[in-house]
Each structure stands twice: as C-alpha cells, then as structure tokens.
C-alpha positions as CSV (number, residue, x, y, z in Angstrom):
1,M,-86.6,-3.1,-79.4
2,P,-87.2,-2.4,-83.1
3,G,-88.4,1.1,-84.1
4,Y,-91.8,1.7,-85.7
5,R,-92.9,4.2,-88.3
6,Y,-96.1,5.6,-89.7
7,G,-97.7,3.1,-92.1
8,D,-96.1,0.0,-90.6
9,I,-98.4,-3.0,-90.5
10,V,-98.0,-4.7,-87.1
11,I,-99.5,-7.5,-85.1
12,V,-100.8,-6.2,-81.8
13,E,-101.3,-8.7,-79.0
14,S,-104.8,-9.0,-77.4
15,L,-106.5,-6.1,-79.2
16,L,-110.2,-5.9,-78.4
17,D,-112.9,-5.6,-81.1
18,P,-114.8,-2.4,-81.5
19,Q,-117.3,-3.5,-78.9
20,G,-114.6,-4.0,-76.3
21,R,-114.7,-7.8,-76.4
22,N,-112.9,-10.8,-78.1
23,P,-109.2,-10.0,-77.4
24,K,-106.9,-11.5,-80.0
25,D,-103.7,-10.8,-81.9
26,R,-104.8,-8.5,-84.7
27,A,-103.0,-6.8,-87.7
28,C,-103.1,-3.0,-87.5
29,V,-101.7,0.0,-89.4
30,V,-99.6,2.5,-87.3
31,V,-101.1,6.0,-87.8
32,T,-98.9,7.8,-85.3
33,P,-96.5,10.2,-87.3
34,S,-93.0,8.7,-87.3
35,D,-91.5,11.8,-85.6
36,Q,-93.9,11.3,-82.6
37,I,-93.1,7.7,-81.9
38,E,-90.9,7.2,-78.9
39,D,-89.1,4.0,-77.7
40,G,-91.2,2.4,-75.0
41,G,-94.1,4.7,-75.7
42,S,-97.5,4.1,-77.3
43,L,-98.7,3.9,-80.9
44,D,-102.0,4.9,-82.4
45,V,-103.2,2.1,-84.7
46,V,-106.2,1.3,-86.8
47,A,-107.2,-2.4,-86.8
48,I,-107.4,-4.4,-90.0
49,T,-110.3,-6.8,-90.5
50,S,-110.8,-9.6,-92.9
51,L,-114.6,-9.3,-92.6
52,V,-114.9,-6.8,-95.5
53,P,-118.5,-5.7,-96.4
54,E,-119.5,-5.9,-100.0
55,V,-120.3,-2.2,-100.1
56,L,-117.3,-0.6,-98.5
57,P,-118.1,2.1,-95.9
58,F,-116.0,5.4,-96.1
59,D,-114.0,4.4,-93.0
60,H,-112.8,1.1,-94.5
61,V,-109.6,1.2,-96.7
62,C,-108.7,-2.0,-98.5
63,L,-105.0,-3.0,-98.4
64,P,-103.1,-5.1,-100.9
65,W,-102.9,-8.8,-100.2
66,H,-101.8,-12.1,-101.7
67,A,-102.7,-15.6,-100.6
68,Q,-99.0,-16.3,-99.8
69,G,-98.5,-13.0,-98.1
70,H,-98.3,-9.7,-100.1
71,R,-94.6,-8.7,-100.7
72,R,-95.1,-5.3,-99.2
73,T,-98.0,-5.5,-96.7
74,G,-97.5,-9.1,-95.6
75,L,-101.3,-9.6,-95.6
76,N,-102.6,-12.9,-96.9
77,K,-106.4,-12.4,-97.3
78,R,-108.9,-9.8,-98.4
79,N,-108.9,-7.1,-95.8
80,A,-109.6,-3.5,-94.9
81,A,-108.2,-1.0,-92.4
82,V,-111.1,0.2,-90.3
83,C,-110.4,3.8,-89.5
84,S,-113.2,4.0,-86.9
85,W,-111.4,1.2,-85.0
86,L,-108.7,3.4,-83.7
87,S,-106.7,2.3,-80.6
88,E,-103.7,3.5,-78.6
89,V,-101.5,0.6,-77.7
90,D,-98.2,0.3,-75.8
91,V,-95.3,-0.7,-78.0
92,S,-94.7,-3.7,-75.7
93,R,-97.9,-5.2,-77.2
94,V,-96.5,-5.2,-80.7
95,V,-95.7,-8.8,-81.5
96,R,-94.0,-8.1,-84.9
97,T,-94.0,-5.9,-88.0
98,I,-95.3,-7.7,-91.0
99,G,-95.2,-5.0,-93.7
100,H,-95.9,-1.4,-94.7
101,A,-99.0,0.1,-96.2
102,P,-98.7,1.8,-99.6
103,V,-98.8,5.6,-99.8
104,K,-102.1,5.6,-101.7
105,Q,-103.9,3.7,-98.9
106,L,-102.2,5.8,-96.2
107,L,-103.6,8.9,-97.8
108,L,-107.1,7.3,-97.8
109,I,-106.7,6.3,-94.1
110,D,-105.6,9.8,-93.2
111,S,-108.6,11.3,-95.0
112,A,-111.0,8.9,-93.3
113,L,-109.5,9.7,-89.9
114,R,-109.9,13.4,-90.5
115,K,-113.5,13.0,-91.5
116,L,-114.2,10.9,-88.4
117,Q,-112.6,13.6,-86.2
118,G,-114.9,16.2,-87.8
119,G,-112.3,17.6,-90.2
120,D,-112.0,17.4,-94.0
121,E,-114.5,15.6,-96.1
122,V,-113.6,12.4,-97.8
C-alpha cells in the first residue's frame, strides 16, 4: 500500500456530500500531518469541489488546475478545497493519489481549518 503525506490530493471512494448524501468518488486534500499517518489507519481530508461560488467564502481555497490535468495537482477543472467539508476516511477508501497541493494553498487551508475550529483568524 502506498504511503500518504500531508497535502496529497487523493481520490476517495464513495465520499458523501456535506449533507450526508450523494456518495461518489471525490478528490480531497490530505490534512493529517505526515508524521501522524499510519499504514492501514485513517486520514483527515477536505473535499475538493468544482462548484466554486463567484464570491469565494473563507473556507474555500482554490487549487491550481489545467484542462489536461495540472502537472502538480492533477486537477483538470476550476475547483476549491472546502475546509468545512472535513472527513475522516480509512486509507482503504483511497483509490489513488493524483497530485500534491502547493505550500501556499496548504497554508490557506490550515488557516481556514483553525478558524473553523475556533482558533486563529483568517
């Protein structure tokens, strides 16, 4: 089984939407610190959506994309990591890794997660 690390963009099998419905394979960013990821364990992930509002809420972080698949992220359409859409998933549900989020976006994701948890302001 391949290892995972903080910032990996993975496809998770049958992830539910924020309302607990519509299971489908979804792209997600791994937000578990790398040193806390165990083989056969679970991962904390934030889901990525391609339904990006015109005015971006604080909990949405746009990630680089390209129509033929971004060379770093693997994403092929306009998207955003939705930090309020946080899930814990078993690593057995990870279909594959498609890329890695850039440091700049990871810092924004971390900041939004802290704000959502009642910590630092964005």
